[in-house]
VOGU-3710 file (C-alpha; in Angstrom, 3 decimals, decimal comma):
1> xxxxxxxxxx> 12,027/57,096/37,173  13,830/57,557/40,473  15,479/54,641/42,174  16,263/54,524/45,846  19,809/55,758/45,185  18,740/58,848/43,230  17,572/62,063/44,825  14,087/62,945/43,665  13,701/66,174/41,736  11,711/68,622/43,862
11> xxxxxxxxxx> 10,305/71,848/42,483  8,668/74,765/44,261  5,297/75,603/42,756  4,534/79,005/44,273  1,228/79,288/42,382  -0,120/76,053/43,903  1,634/76,728/47,239  3,516/73,456/47,305  6,755/71,635/46,773  6,282/68,771/44,356
21> xxxxxxxxxx> 7,866/65,845/42,592  6,586/63,993/39,534  7,022/60,480/38,247  5,087/60,050/35,034  1,576/61,231/35,856  2,017/60,643/39,606  2,577/63,709/41,773  3,897/63,868/45,333  3,556/67,177/47,157  4,045/69,101/50,370
31> xxxxxxxxxx> 1,354/71,763/50,670  1,785/74,995/52,580  -0,211/78,131/53,285  0,787/81,609/54,324  -0,246/82,713/57,795  0,674/86,367/58,179  4,348/86,241/57,106  4,905/82,646/58,228  5,024/79,576/56,009  2,639/76,954/57,411
41> xxxxxxxxxx> 3,438/73,394/56,305  0,092/71,623/56,086  0,222/68,197/54,469  2,446/65,811/52,535  1,056/63,306/50,068  3,108/60,662/48,277  1,182/58,296/45,993  1,658/54,582/46,643  3,523/54,223/43,353  6,149/56,719/44,565
51> xxxxxxxxxx> 6,547/55,541/48,161  9,655/54,006/49,663  12,152/56,249/47,880  12,581/59,106/50,338  10,335/61,501/48,446  8,448/62,682/51,539  11,771/63,372/53,253  13,049/65,247/50,199  9,869/67,341/50,091  10,239/68,258/53,775
61> xxxxxxxxxx> 13,896/69,178/53,306  13,116/71,295/50,233  10,403/73,216/52,084  12,560/73,782/55,145  15,562/74,805/53,055  13,361/77,306/51,219  12,160/78,772/54,525  15,719/78,975/55,831  17,048/80,568/52,644  14,289/83,200/52,703
71> xxxxxxxxxx> 14,552/83,772/56,468  10,938/82,726/57,068  9,421/81,513/60,286  7,307/78,409/59,959  4,288/76,701/61,447  4,251/72,901/61,312  0,992/71,008/60,983  2,380/68,255/58,759  3,621/65,137/60,607  6,265/64,482/57,930
81> xxxxxxxxxx> 7,822/67,914/58,422  7,576/67,591/62,206  9,378/64,228/62,115  12,050/65,662/59,811  12,720/68,563/62,190  13,027/66,165/65,138  15,736/64,281/63,228  17,375/67,510/61,996  17,163/69,981/64,907  19,036/72,678/62,991
91> xxxxxxxxxx> 15,653/73,523/61,428  13,882/73,950/64,799  15,004/77,589/64,932  12,610/78,285/62,041  9,527/77,414/64,084  7,577/80,480/65,187  7,509/80,049/68,993  4,408/82,232/69,285  2,254/79,579/67,613  3,703/76,100/67,702
101> xx> 6,281/73,870/69,317  7,218/70,367/68,205
//
C-alpha cells in the first residue's frame, strides 16, 4: 500500500495502451491511443480508494517521460495530462502543434 510519502509504482502496459498502478485489486490508469505516429493521451482514472496520493500526477509524468524518451509527439485530450504540462512546461515541446495546443 502506498502512503503519501511513497512514489506509486507505475508500469507501462503496451498491450492495453495505458500506464497503470495497482493497489490490491484497485487499478488506476492513464489510457492512450496511437494517432498516426503520435501518442494521444485520452483519459486518467484513479479509483476513490487510491485518490489523494499523487497517483494521477505520477501516471501523467510516466506517460510524458515515455513520450520524451521515445521522441514521440503527443496529443492531449486528458485534463490531468494537460494540467501537468501547464505546471511542467518542459513537456510542452512534445505537443504536436498541427493538432492541439494547451
